[in-house]
N, C-alpha and C positions, 0 to 999 in steps of 0.2 A: 504493500500499500504506500509505503513511504517512497519508493522508487517511482510509483505512479504519479504521486504528488510533484516529484521533481521534474518528470517528464512534462506534466501539464504546465508546471510553472515555467519551464524552459520554452514550451511552445508559445505560450502568452507573450514572453519577452521577445520572441522572434517576430511575432505579429506586431508587438509595439513598435519594435525597430522599424518595420516596413511603414507602419502608420505614421510614425514621427517624421519620416522623410517626407510625407505629404502635408505635415501640418504647415499652415501659413507662417510666415516669418513674424507677423505682427499678431499678437493675441493677448488682450487685455486680461484674460482670465489666468488664475493662478494654476499651473499644471500640477498634476499628482505625480510623484516619482514612481518609478517601476515597482519599488517594493510597497508603497501605499496601494497601488492598484492591485498588486497580488493579494493583498489583504482584503481589499474590497471584493475580490472574486470568491472569497470564502463566505460571504454573506448571501445567503439565498433570497434575501429581500430583493435583489436586483431583478428577480423574476416576477411578472405578473400573471395570475392564472387566467385562463380563458374566461371563467365566470366573472371576474373582476372586470375584465376588459368589455365583455358583453354588456354588463351593467352600466359601464361608462357610456358605451355607445347608445343604449336605450334611453338613458337619462340625458343625453345630449350635453354632458358636462362641457361647460365652455372653455375650460383650460386643458382638456384632454386632446392630445394629438397622437394619432397613429401614423406610424412612418414604415412603410413597405420598402425595404432595402433590396428587393430583387430587380430583375430587369424590367424595362418598360413593358416588353411583350408579355412577361408572366403577370405583370400588374394589370394589363389590359384584358387578360383572359380570365382573371378572377382576383379580386381583392376585397378586404374587409370593408364595411360601410364607413364612409367619411375618411378613409385613409388617403394619405398623400404619398406619392412615390419619389423617393429620393435614393437611386441605386447607389450600392456600397461604395463604388469607385468615385462618386460624385459627392460623397458625405462632407468632405472637407473643402469643397468649393465655397467661394465667397458667397454666391448666391444661396447656397444651402445653409450657410452660417447665419445668414440674415433671419433665416426661419428658425433654426434649431437653437440659436444662442439666446434664448429668452427664458430666463430663470423661472418665470411665472407659469410656464407650460409644464404639464406632465406628460412626458413623452413615452411612448412605448414603441420599440423597434420590433419588427417581425419579419420572418422570411419562411421558407418552407419548413425549415426545422430550427434549431437554435444556432447554427454555425454562423451565418452571415449577420444575424441579429446580435450575436455575442461580439463579433468583430466590430460592429457598428457602436455597441455600448462601450467597448474598450477604447475605441479611438476618441469618442466624444467625452468619455470619462477622464480619459488622460489629459484632454485639453481643458478639463475644469468644469464640465457640465455637471448640473446637480440632480434634477429630478427626472432621471431617465431609467427605463426599465427595458425588460426582454420579455415577449410574449412567450411564456413556457411551452415548449413544444411546437411553436410555430403553427402554420396552417395545417400540417399533418394532423396535430393533436386537436385543433379546433374542429376539423372534419370529424374525427373520431368522437369527440364530446358532444357535439351539436347535431351530427346528421347520422351517426352510426351507433350511438349509446343504446344499449338494451335496457328495458324496463326492469328495474330491480326486483328481486324476489320479495314477495308479500311479507316475509319475516325480516327483510332487511331493515337496518335502522331507520327511524324517521328522517333523519338528515339526508340519507341516500335518495329517499322518495322526493323530498323537497328540492334536491339538487336536480333530480331527473325532471321535476314538473318545471322548473325554472328554465332548464335547457330546451325543453320542447316549446315553451312559450317563446324563448328567444329565437329558436329555429323559425317559428312562424313569423316572428317580427322581422327577421332578416330576409325572408323570402317574400314578404309582403302580402301574406295570406295563410291559408290553412291547407295548401296543397301538399298531400301526402308525399313522402319520398321513398322510393325504392332503392334501398342501399346498393343493390346490384348495379343500378343505372347512375349511380352518383357521378361517375366519371364523365356522363354525357349531360349532367344537369347544366342548364344555361341559367345562372343566377342573374337577377337584376344587375344592370350595370353599376358598379360601385360609385357611390356619390363622390364627386371630386371636391374636397374642401378647399375653399379659397382662403388663402392666407396672404394678408396684406404685408408688404415688405416696407418697413418704415425706415427712412434714412437715419443712420446712426449720428448722434450729436458729436460734435468735436470733443476731444478728451478733455480739454481745458473746462469746457461748459459743463460736461458730465461731473468733473470732480468738484466744480463750484457748487452744483446742485446738491451732490451728495455731502458736501461739508456743511450745507444749510440743514 
């Protein structure tokens, strides 16, 4: 187990090295050291469950932002409601930073699984981002939870039945109706086009003006 931890930590540092080469020269945020980031990676709170994300989508939380880090082609084929698409390779672009470097936003990255979302989380965390998370299991787990989940056994705990009912209601919400789903045909399912969230890019204030306002 200890050797595995060293391998994981080493892989993370390699990814960080690649990511840091892409970081813009000017960044007003305080960056985390590699050691601090490795410690952050031991904290499971960086993951957001599908149930939590579904609740945020349904409640239309105004500060919640879903970021799909897959390719534009994958995003166009299927994406979660109200998500925006910022491919992983564009994550550190100036245009992307204008959207993501807003500390009041609660951001959740997702991809097909955890891999690309984890890389996105590491890059932004390293550059000083605060409230960022990863959709646990990505779209693969999302489909299992909301489209393929079997009804619990009658003797299952009450919590399991409540979770199942919530997921069934969420599935209906996401599909825009009560159309039943044949799990065998899920691959051919054509969901409603994902809503494209409009994010206004506000011009950044000059550093001197920003420091003056913060000083007040």
